[in-house]
Every structure is written in structure tokens, then in C-alpha cells.
TIDOZA-472222 format. One line per field, with one value per residue (C-alpha): chain; residue number from 1; residue in one letter; x, z, y. Coordinates in steps of 0.02 Angstrom, whole numbers, always signed. Example, Ala and Ser with C-alpha at 12.3 -4.5 7.8 and 13.67 -1.06 7.14 Angstrom:
TIDOZA-472222
ch: A, A;
i: 1, 2;
aa: A, S;
c1: +615, +684;
c3: +390, +357;
c2: -225, -53;
end
This chain:
TIDOZA-472222
ch: A, A, A, A, A, A, A, A, A, A, A, A, A, A, A, A, A, A, A, A, A, A, A, A, A, A, A, A, A, A, A, A, A, A, A, A, A, A, A, A, A, A, A, A, A, A, A, A, A, A, A, A, A, A, A, A, A, A, A, A, A, A, A, A, A, A, A, A, A, A, A, A, A, A, A, A, A, A, A, A, A, A, A, A, A, A, A, A, A, A, A, A, A, A, A, A, A, A, A, A, A, A, A, A, A, A, A, A, A, A, A, A, A, A, A, A, A, A, A, A, A, A, A, A, A, A, A, A, A, A, A, A, A, A, A, A, A, A, A, A, A, A, A, A, A, A, A, A, A, A, A, A, A, A, A, A, A, A, A, A, A, A, A, A, A, A, A, A, A, A, A, A, A, A, A, A, A, A, A, A, A, A, A, A, A, A, A, A, A, A, A, A, A, A, A, A, A, A, A, A, A, A, A, A, A, A, A, A, A, A, A, A, A, A, A, A, A, A, A, A, A, A, A, A, A, A, A, A, A, A, A, A, A, A, A, A, A, A, A, A, A, A, A, A, A, A, A, A, A, A, A, A, A, A, A, A, A, A, A, A, A, A, A, A, A, A, A, A, A, A, A, A, A, A, A, A, A, A, A, A, A, A, A, A, A, A, A, A, A, A, A, A, A, A, A, A, A, A, A, A, A, A, A, A, A, A, A, A, A, A, A, A, A, A, A, A, A, A, A, A, A, A;
i: 1, 2, 3, 4, 5, 6, 7, 8, 9, 10, 11, 12, 13, 14, 15, 16, 17, 18, 19, 20, 21, 22, 23, 24, 25, 26, 27, 28, 29, 30, 31, 32, 33, 34, 35, 36, 37, 38, 39, 40, 41, 42, 43, 44, 45, 46, 47, 48, 49, 50, 51, 52, 53, 54, 55, 56, 57, 58, 59, 60, 61, 62, 63, 64, 65, 66, 67, 68, 69, 70, 71, 72, 73, 74, 75, 76, 77, 78, 79, 80, 81, 82, 83, 84, 85, 86, 87, 88, 89, 90, 91, 92, 93, 94, 95, 96, 97, 98, 99, 100, 101, 102, 103, 104, 105, 106, 107, 108, 109, 110, 111, 112, 113, 114, 115, 116, 117, 118, 119, 120, 121, 122, 123, 124, 125, 126, 127, 128, 129, 130, 131, 132, 133, 134, 135, 136, 137, 138, 139, 140, 141, 142, 143, 144, 145, 146, 147, 148, 149, 150, 151, 152, 153, 154, 155, 156, 157, 158, 159, 160, 161, 162, 163, 164, 165, 166, 167, 168, 169, 170, 171, 172, 173, 174, 175, 176, 177, 178, 179, 180, 181, 182, 183, 184, 185, 186, 187, 188, 189, 190, 191, 192, 193, 194, 195, 196, 197, 198, 199, 200, 201, 202, 203, 204, 205, 206, 207, 208, 209, 210, 211, 212, 213, 214, 215, 216, 217, 218, 219, 220, 221, 222, 223, 224, 225, 226, 227, 228, 229, 230, 231, 232, 233, 234, 235, 236, 237, 238, 239, 240, 241, 242, 243, 244, 245, 246, 247, 248, 249, 250, 251, 252, 253, 254, 255, 256, 257, 258, 259, 260, 261, 262, 263, 264, 265, 266, 267, 268, 269, 270, 271, 272, 273, 274, 275, 276, 277, 278, 279, 280, 281, 282, 283, 284, 285, 286, 287, 288, 289, 290, 291, 292, 293, 294, 295, 296, 297, 298, 299, 300, 301, 302, 303, 304, 305, 306, 307, 308, 309, 310, 311, 312, 313, 314, 315, 316, 317, 318, 319, 320, 321, 322;
aa: M, S, Q, D, Q, R, I, L, R, N, A, L, G, S, F, A, T, G, V, T, V, V, T, T, R, S, A, D, G, K, D, I, G, R, T, A, N, S, F, S, S, V, S, L, E, P, P, M, I, L, W, S, L, A, K, T, S, S, S, F, A, D, Y, R, Q, A, K, H, F, A, V, H, I, L, S, A, D, Q, S, D, I, S, G, L, F, A, S, K, K, E, D, K, F, E, D, L, T, V, E, R, G, E, D, Q, I, P, L, L, K, N, C, A, A, R, F, E, C, R, T, T, Y, Q, Y, E, G, G, D, H, I, I, F, V, G, E, V, T, G, F, E, H, S, S, T, P, P, L, V, F, H, G, G, Q, Y, G, R, L, I, R, Q, A, G, E, S, T, S, F, E, K, K, D, S, S, L, S, P, D, D, F, I, Y, Q, I, S, R, V, F, Y, Q, I, R, S, E, A, L, A, E, R, R, R, R, G, W, S, G, A, D, Y, A, V, L, T, L, L, G, H, E, D, G, R, T, L, E, E, I, R, A, I, G, R, S, R, G, D, E, I, T, D, E, T, I, S, K, L, E, A, I, G, L, I, K, V, E, A, A, T, P, P, R, A, H, L, T, G, E, G, G, K, A, M, I, E, I, V, A, M, L, K, A, A, E, A, E, C, L, A, L, L, D, E, N, E, V, W, V, L, K, Q, L, L, N, K, L, A, T, S, R, D, T, G, W, P, P, V, R, Q, Q, A, I, A, A, S, A;
c1: +7, +61, +73, -47, -181, -145, -190, -358, -377, -348, -472, -603, -569, -653, -830, -911, -991, -1092, -1019, -1077, -1068, -1114, -1139, -1188, -1181, -1048, -1090, -1028, -1136, -1009, -1068, -966, -952, -860, -851, -881, -928, -999, -1154, -1271, -1475, -1541, -1705, -1865, -1993, -1942, -1832, -1642, -1474, -1291, -1109, -964, -817, -647, -593, -448, -550, -528, -715, -755, -808, -939, -1029, -1032, -1098, -1228, -1430, -1452, -1342, -1390, -1303, -1304, -1274, -1189, -1231, -1105, -1070, -1024, -843, -777, -890, -823, -617, -672, -750, -614, -489, -421, -497, -533, -732, -787, -938, -872, -917, -1072, -1248, -1351, -1526, -1551, -1633, -1673, -1552, -1492, -1362, -1335, -1423, -1331, -1420, -1411, -1390, -1458, -1519, -1507, -1576, -1594, -1575, -1582, -1440, -1524, -1389, -1191, -1089, -881, -815, -640, -557, -718, -879, -1051, -1161, -1359, -1502, -1674, -1735, -1844, -1853, -1777, -1779, -1705, -1688, -1678, -1495, -1375, -1252, -1062, -978, -809, -726, -530, -477, -555, -718, -852, -1037, -1180, -1228, -1374, -1379, -1452, -1646, -1660, -1808, -1770, -1883, -1880, -2047, -2086, -2174, -2237, -2297, -2122, -1949, -1870, -1704, -1697, -1726, -1558, -1590, -1606, -1446, -1347, -1407, -1367, -1185, -1184, -1219, -1104, -938, -996, -1061, -889, -855, -1017, -1019, -836, -921, -1051, -944, -844, -1005, -1011, -1181, -1239, -1201, -1058, -988, -1039, -943, -774, -811, -833, -680, -598, -657, -599, -516, -545, -738, -843, -962, -1076, -1055, -1029, -1234, -1277, -1195, -1249, -1428, -1419, -1391, -1495, -1390, -1442, -1268, -1316, -1192, -1207, -1133, -990, -957, -956, -819, -709, -737, -696, -546, -562, -606, -553, -634, -539, -597, -608, -750, -846, -783, -708, -665, -515, -473, -360, -213, -315, -476, -391, -320, -485, -547, -375, -431, -623, -577, -448, -586, -711, -559, -538, -709, -720, -559, -633, -809, -715, -624, -761, -745, -604, -507, -622, -790, -725, -672, -830, -930, -858, -871, -1050, -1080, -991, -1111, -1244, -1178, -1160, -1314, -1407, -1284, -1356, -1219, -1113, -934, -787, -661, -496, -320, -294, -388, -362, -183, -149, -252, -150;
c3: +5, -39, +67, -48, +1, +167, +184, +93, +204, +361, +298, +251, +439, +495, +443, +578, +514, +594, +578, +462, +419, +262, +258, +108, +54, -82, -215, -132, +28, +142, +251, +198, +296, +286, +403, +313, +341, +163, +166, +129, +108, -84, -98, +44, -130, -170, -22, -75, +3, -56, +0, -95, -69, -144, -290, -206, -78, -50, -47, -190, -320, -189, -157, -362, -403, -244, -275, -100, +57, +213, +299, +489, +586, +739, +890, +1013, +1118, +957, +919, +952, +786, +678, +729, +696, +521, +478, +537, +409, +529, +378, +471, +549, +609, +694, +875, +807, +817, +664, +584, +405, +275, +83, -9, +153, +194, +378, +485, +633, +807, +927, +809, +812, +635, +494, +330, +216, +32, -130, -255, -393, -465, -466, -534, -544, -430, -464, -356, -285, -331, -287, -225, -233, -168, -125, +50, +53, +267, +406, +601, +702, +878, +1004, +1065, +1009, +875, +870, +766, +684, +686, +662, +663, +825, +889, +967, +1040, +1014, +1155, +1140, +1184, +1325, +1315, +1193, +1215, +1191, +1122, +1289, +1350, +1501, +1666, +1823, +1899, +1932, +1887, +1729, +1673, +1568, +1720, +1778, +1963, +1930, +1834, +1932, +2090, +2018, +1958, +2135, +2205, +2108, +2194, +2358, +2370, +2425, +2538, +2621, +2644, +2731, +2819, +2899, +2931, +3042, +3134, +3078, +3085, +2922, +3081, +3130, +2940, +2923, +3055, +2999, +2828, +2881, +2995, +2853, +2739, +2870, +3050, +3200, +3155, +3308, +3359, +3320, +3141, +3139, +3200, +3090, +2908, +2954, +2984, +2809, +2744, +2832, +2983, +3142, +3270, +3436, +3593, +3577, +3413, +3460, +3624, +3528, +3413, +3572, +3652, +3494, +3476, +3305, +3350, +3502, +3561, +3609, +3783, +3701, +3691, +3601, +3589, +3428, +3348, +3279, +3196, +3298, +3214, +3193, +3131, +3000, +2949, +2947, +2827, +2714, +2687, +2646, +2533, +2446, +2410, +2354, +2252, +2153, +2134, +2055, +1940, +1881, +1855, +1732, +1654, +1525, +1484, +1388, +1456, +1357, +1428, +1620, +1595, +1525, +1657, +1781, +1735, +1732, +1902, +1988, +1899, +1957, +2107, +2144, +2085, +2247, +2379, +2523, +2628, +2590, +2645, +2512, +2517, +2582, +2586, +2778, +2720, +2807, +2796, +2893, +3044, +3014;
c2: -8, +161, +317, +399, +251, +239, +435, +399, +251, +370, +504, +387, +298, +462, +396, +304, +137, +12, -163, -297, -493, -551, -736, -845, -1045, -1102, -1202, -1363, -1327, -1239, -1103, -925, -757, -606, -462, -296, -99, -43, -81, +36, +56, +91, +90, +68, +36, -102, -119, -125, -152, -146, -194, -215, -347, -369, -442, -505, -597, -783, -799, -691, -806, -898, -728, -691, -855, -853, -819, -761, -683, -607, -455, -439, -279, -349, -291, -194, -336, -436, -379, -544, -602, -463, -532, -696, -663, -556, -692, -806, -964, -1099, -1131, -971, -1052, -1212, -1155, -1049, -1091, -1031, -1007, -1069, -951, -969, -1093, -1140, -964, -970, -818, -762, -730, -600, -456, -277, -297, -436, -426, -593, -546, -606, -546, -436, -338, -347, -191, -182, -45, -8, -182, -215, -281, -218, -328, -267, -378, -353, -378, -536, -547, -440, -448, -297, -263, -112, -170, -29, -93, -101, +53, +57, +215, +253, +88, +58, -36, +94, +100, +201, +321, +428, +593, +672, +691, +568, +427, +220, +104, +20, -28, +49, -42, +71, -92, -180, -168, -252, -298, -152, -38, +78, +52, -162, -155, -61, -161, -309, -247, -202, -388, -469, -363, -350, -536, -608, -486, -474, -660, -633, -487, -612, -744, -618, -588, -386, -301, -184, -64, -121, -121, +57, +123, +19, +91, +279, +269, +194, +336, +456, +412, +499, +533, +592, +463, +609, +618, +430, +410, +551, +475, +297, +369, +456, +272, +172, +106, +133, +150, +115, +140, -59, -49, +68, -45, -211, -130, -83, -245, -352, -231, -147, +19, +137, +287, +417, +517, +680, +808, +775, +568, +527, +344, +256, +105, -9, -92, -252, -158, -66, -242, -319, -177, -186, -361, -352, -188, -309, -427, -318, -221, -396, -425, -245, -298, -455, -366, -222, -328, -363, -168, -88, +70, +185, +99, +116, +309, +329, +225, +299, +493, +452, +361, +495, +640, +542, +513, +708, +761, +729, +726, +648, +640, +520, +551, +567, +462, +554, +518, +464, +321, +141, +133, +294, +181, +20;
end
């Protein structure tokens, strides 16, 4: 590839496109599939679409003779499917479960949209052939599509105020509701640490005290009770006495009284936090760095929009009292 061709390719990459996989079946009954981002709508009446394929493609002859093909617009979580069909793997359908269309062409599942087509026209397009197909059947979902831009995969993010196609139900939570989704993630991350807390005999109020002192050691008992109450944890004198008795905190005889984590308390909190961080890392490993950054920015924006007293994380945290 010449320097001018490389510059042109980079310039064309400035246009964000969806990612498709086009499938058909060879004359000898072999399933064929290729990743392509050259898909475009041509007409609604009759319904027609087009895509193009390089003449140098190993499957060029198969698509040229095919009477039917299917175009699959991949969903945001199908970048692995895109990579599979862009690879040189001999049998790309080996581990896939497919449905069958006209002429037994393979149809992929769980895509953002899928179009079954009858090959109508083929045109010369420089070093490519342009295939035009009449849509004979299609399916689509509300799943966001996979996006390709500047040599990288991405996903569609709706602008603020733009509605979605999710059905709203006032009577119950559904898997599409934000509170359902975030609660599920929260449960997954804290489940192992919660089991460990129960094993140690810590109540919710006990853990609230230890967490607050982990955020900022030396808080007053009055402040601890007030913040705990705002979070739904009723911290009583018995809670404080219990934590003192088992050696996790010590109360400073001052005016007003202040609580501190002991060395044992700091060590115990470090162990719990390590479990939480490990679970968090396992969860976030499903996302790339850019997605993690966007997620944290959005959550931080939501968390500060209606601050009800949740304590900020301070530098003098658990390690300072260990």
C-alpha cells in the first residue's frame, strides 16, 4: 500500500460506520461469511441494500455465484464475531449456532438487525464488486449496534434527552431499568465480601462504622451516627461498645468523643477492601479502558447530582490507621 493510499484510508476512517457480517453458502454447500463495513441502504420500495467485496477476497467466487445472502448488523457486544469473520480461520462457523434462510444460507443470532436478501445486481466498482440485494426478510432489535471509527470499535451512546425503545412498566422493575441493572452489578461485586463480613459476625451497622473510619479516621461519634442514619444504618451505643470489645476500634476520651480504627481494625478493613477491589477488577475486565472511563464519569455525575451525605474518600484512609 502506497503512502497516498494509506492517507486516503485514514481519511475514509473518519466516517463512523456500523459493522456487518455478510453470509452465504457456496455451490458445494459450505457456509461462507465475511466482515464488511461497506453496507448501505439503497431503496425502500422495493427494499434494497448493497455491500461491496474486494476482488482479491478468498470468498469472492462464492459470493459472485450466490443467489442469496444475508447481512447482519452486529450488536455492540459482538466485536468478537466481527474479529472472527475478519480472520483467516478456515471454518468460521465451527463454534456457532446458526439458523437457516433461503438456499440454506447461515443466519447469525442476537444481532442488532438482520437482512435476508436475493442477489439482484452486481456492479464493477474499481477493485471491488458491488452487490445489490432485494430484502426478502428482516429482523431487528433495540440492541445498540457495534460501531467502527478510526480503526477501532466503539458503541453508540445516545445524547441526553433522546428516548429509547425500552417499554416502560410502572408496576415492576424490568431488566432494562437502571436501578435493576446497577443493583445487580453492586450485588455481584459485594457478594463475596458480604459473606466474609457475616462470617466475622459484623452487622450492617458494624460495617458502617468501620467503613466511615476507613474513609476518615477520627470522626466524632455524633458524626458517625448521623452519616450512618442517612445511609439507613442505625448505629447505637451497643454497636460502638461491641467494636471496642473485639478490638477493632478505640474511642478517644475527648470532647466530643472520637473513634479510631485500631491496628487490627485497619487490617480487617484492608482484607475486606481487597476482596471488593478484586471483585471490581473482575467485573471491569469485561470493558475496555475507554468504557471504564466513561462509566466512572457518568456514575460520578449521578452520584454528585443529589448528594445526601455520603462521605468523600480522603487520603488519610485505612492505611493511615493500620
